[in-house]
N, C-alpha and C positions, 0 to 999 in steps of 0.2 A: 636532569639531577636526577638521580636513582636512589635516591636515599630517603627512607620516609623516620618521622618520628614514633620509637616506642616507648618512651619514656624521658622524662627531663633528664638534658645532660648526657642523653646518649642517641646515635644512630645507625639504624643495622638496614641493610639491603633485603627488602624482601626476597628469600630466596624463588629460585625459578622450577616451576613444576613442569612434569610430563603430560605435553597432551596427551589426555587419556580420556577428558570428560568436556560437554558440552561447559562453555566460556558460563554461562550462568553460575556454577561452582566455585567460579575464582574471584579473586580481590574485585571489589567494584571500580577501587582509584586506581590500581597497578598493575602491569601487563605478568605474564608469567615469567619475564625475565626481569620482573623488579622495578621496570620503569614508569614515571607516573604517567596514567591514560592523559589520551588528547579527550579535550570534552567542548561541549559546547554553550552556550547561557543564550538562552531565546532571546529575540526581540520583541515581534509584535505578534499575536495570533491573526493571522491569514486565510487560515484554511482548516474546515473540520473536519476531519472523516470520521466517518460512522460505520461501526463494524456491524455489519445485519446479522452475523452470526456464520458457524463455519458446516453448515448443513448445505447440499447443491446437489444437483441432479448426476453429475460427473464424479468420478473419481480418480483425476487424473495422477498419477507417480510420483509427480513432481512437484505438484502443488506447495507451495511456499505454506498454506493452511494445512496440511492434509488433510483437507476438505473432501467427501464423501457425503452417498444420501442418509437422512437421516442424523448426521456425526453432531455432537453434541458439544462439541470442546468447548466453543463459545454460543451460547445459547444464542436465540433470534431475539431481535431488538424487535420492540411496540413503541409507539409515538408515544404512550404516556413514559416509557423509560426518555427518550429523546429531549421531549419540550422543553424543560427547564434547561438545558444546556445550549438548547437551539438559541433561547432569550438571552441567556449569558454572553454566550459568543458574538451576539446582536450585539450587546451592550459594550462589547471588547473591539468592534469594529471589524468583527470578521467581514471577509468575502467572499467567501463559497462554502458551499456544504459541498463532502464528497463521502460515498459511498462504498464498502467493498464487501464481500465474504470471502467463502462460500459463493454462492449462487446470488445476488438481493432478491430475485423474484420467486424464490423457492419459499420467503417469508413471509406470510402470510400478511402483516401488517407494513410490509413496504412498501406498497402502494400508499398507502394511509401516510406515511413518512416523508415521502417524496412530495407528495401532491404540499403536505404543510411548509417543506422545507424552503420549497420552491413558489411559495409567496414571499419569503422575505430575502431568499440571495440566490444567483444563479447556483447551479445544482452537479455534480462529475456523478457518473456510473459506471463502474465496471459493471459488467456483463459479460455471460459467454454466448448471449441472445438466440438462445436456444427455445427449448420448448417451455420453459417456467416462461419467460417473456413472452411468444408468441399466444400462449394459452391466454395472457392478461394485457391481450393489445386492446380492448375494449377499453379496457382500464386506464392503460397508460395513455392514449392517445387524449382525452381531456386536459392532461399535464398540457398540451403548449396551448392552451389559453394563460394559462398562470402568468402573474408578471414577470416572472424570471426563467432565461432560457434553463435546458435542459442538454446536459452533454454527456452522447452515450462511447465508453471506451470499450471495444467488442475485443475477446481476445481472439485471435487466430495464428496459432502458433506456427506456420510454415506456409507456401503456398504451393501444397503438395497434400494434397486429399487422405492419400493412404500416410502421409506420417502424420499429418494433423489427429487424423482418426485410433493411428494405432494408440496413443494414448488416453483420447477425449471416448472415445466411443465413432462404432459404426455410426456414419450419417451427421454426425454433427458438423463438419465445415460445410457440408449441404446448408443444414437449419442454420449455423453464424450466417451464412451468405444473405439467406433468406431475410435472416433479422435484421439484418444491416440495411438489407435494402427494400425492407418495410421501413425500418426507421427515419433512411433517408427520405424515402417517398409521402412520408407524412411532415417531413418539415424540420427534423431533429436534427442537431451536430452529431457526428461520431467519427469518430479514428478509430486506428485500430493497434491494439498490445501485441508485438509477437516476441518471439524466442530468436535468440542469437544463437549463431556458428561460430567457433573459434578463430574457425579462417576463413565467414564468409568477405564477400567483398559487398557491404551494404546494399549500394544502389543496384546491383545486379539482383537481389533477394526480392530488392521491392518493385524492381520493374517486372518480376514475375507475377508477382500479388496485382498487381497494376492490369496484366493480360487478363488475368481472372477476374478481375472488377469488369473488362469490361465485357466478357461474356455472360456477364450477369447484369450489364445494363448499369452496372453501380459509378459513381463517379470517382475516376480517376487520381485526383488529387487529395483523396484522403489522408490524412498528416498518421505516420506513424513514432510508437512509442518503442524500442528493442531492450529485453531486459535480457541479462544471463542470467543463469540459473541460480535459485536464489537457496536453494537446499528444505528441506520439510522440518517443522516442526521439533526444536532440540538438537537438532544438526550442527557439525560441525565442518569446515569445509578447508579450514587449515591457512585460511588468507592471514596475511600479517598484522597485529594488532595497532593499533591509532596510537602514538607517544603524544604527549607533549612537543617535543622533538618535532613531530610530523605534520605537527599542528603549525609551524612558523611558516609553511608553505600558504598560509593562510593567514595572517598577523592581523586582520584590520574585520571589524563586523560584516561590511560590504564581500570581502572576500570570501565568509563564509556564509552568506546569505543562500547558497545553493544547498546548504544541510536542512534535509526537511523537519531536524527537528528545531530550527530556528523560527521556523513559522506556522508550524501546523502542529497539532494535537490528535490524539486517534480515541473514541470512544469504545470500550470493550466492557459487554457484558458480561459478569464475574457472577456465577447464579445468581442472585435475585439484585445485583447489585451493578449500577454502572460506575466506572473507573475511567481515569481518565489516563492513556499511553504517549510514549513522548511521539511514536511516528506507529507508521501502517506495518513497519518491517523486524517491530518486536515483541510483539503481543507473547511469544512462549516463553518469555524471559519475567518474571514477575517483579524483580528488582525495577522494569520500565515502567512498572505501576506508580505515577505520579500523585495516586490520590482522587478525591470525587468532588474538585471544583477543578473547572479552567482557568480560573487566575492565579490560583496557589499553583498549579501544574507551571504553569509560567514562570515561577520564580526558581525550580529547582536545575541545577547544573545536572547535563545531560553527560555520561559518562560514554565514551565510545565504544563500549566494549563488547558490543554484538557482533557477532562477522558478517555481516549482513551491511553495517555500518562503513567497512573496507568499500561495498557497492558505491555509498556517497561520495568518501574522500577518493575514490578514483578516476570513475567515470563521471561523478557528478548526476548520480541516479537519482530519479524523482518520480513519485508515481502519480502527481498530480498533472492536469491537463497540459499538451501542449502547447506552446505559446502561439 
């Protein structure tokens, strides 16, 4: 239904606008063609993501967070920032705490945060496994003794050192492999985040990775999560907008369960306050700021306005740990 009520007794189609600006400037409730947007109503909080901050030791030009050394778009998180939310999440039945950046190990208090969180629930950490992790191995190793396990997902873009290092920096490929080997050698669970090519054959790509793993004496059975290019902060990729009609493809609560905003929230530090965002991919759009309480955030209807929402819609994309 492309109509929206403007005042009693009159209905008017919202006019289409040209694709000139990122969607953060668009109507929250209607597409650029005037159709009602698709939306998600949350179910239950199962996974709480904690954004540790956008600072990173690398400066990848494709980074969806726009991270680089010293970056402060999202300030670094402290244990005192997240403790109240960890306990609120536990009271709500959360099953896992997950961490992203930037590079989490750049953040001074991150190991303290991870130590505290893994006392309460299983944890999942996205990392490039390069110098910041390698320098803190002596701090990471004792976490194996905590009550709950920690799973690390390491970014290894392509099974090609030169191609990987072109964007991540000379030597980062071999450093990441060193980090992977060390983590597995100590007993941590590890999986791999890689990039996709438009016409790739996934089995061939992963076979090439496994050949490299053999050379490095790394187990060949690591799970992969493949990601498309998600764009930099504030970008617009021209992907289709999701309407209510589109969502008829997912008519039930169970059918919509793969959308991250049904079961996750992410903590993001804004200045000196911690805010709750709808998921891991939308922190560049302030309208996905759902407030300062996890419980209240789960009552908010999430409009699928962000261009990255289409990845969830089309591919079932998830930042969560592979099953």
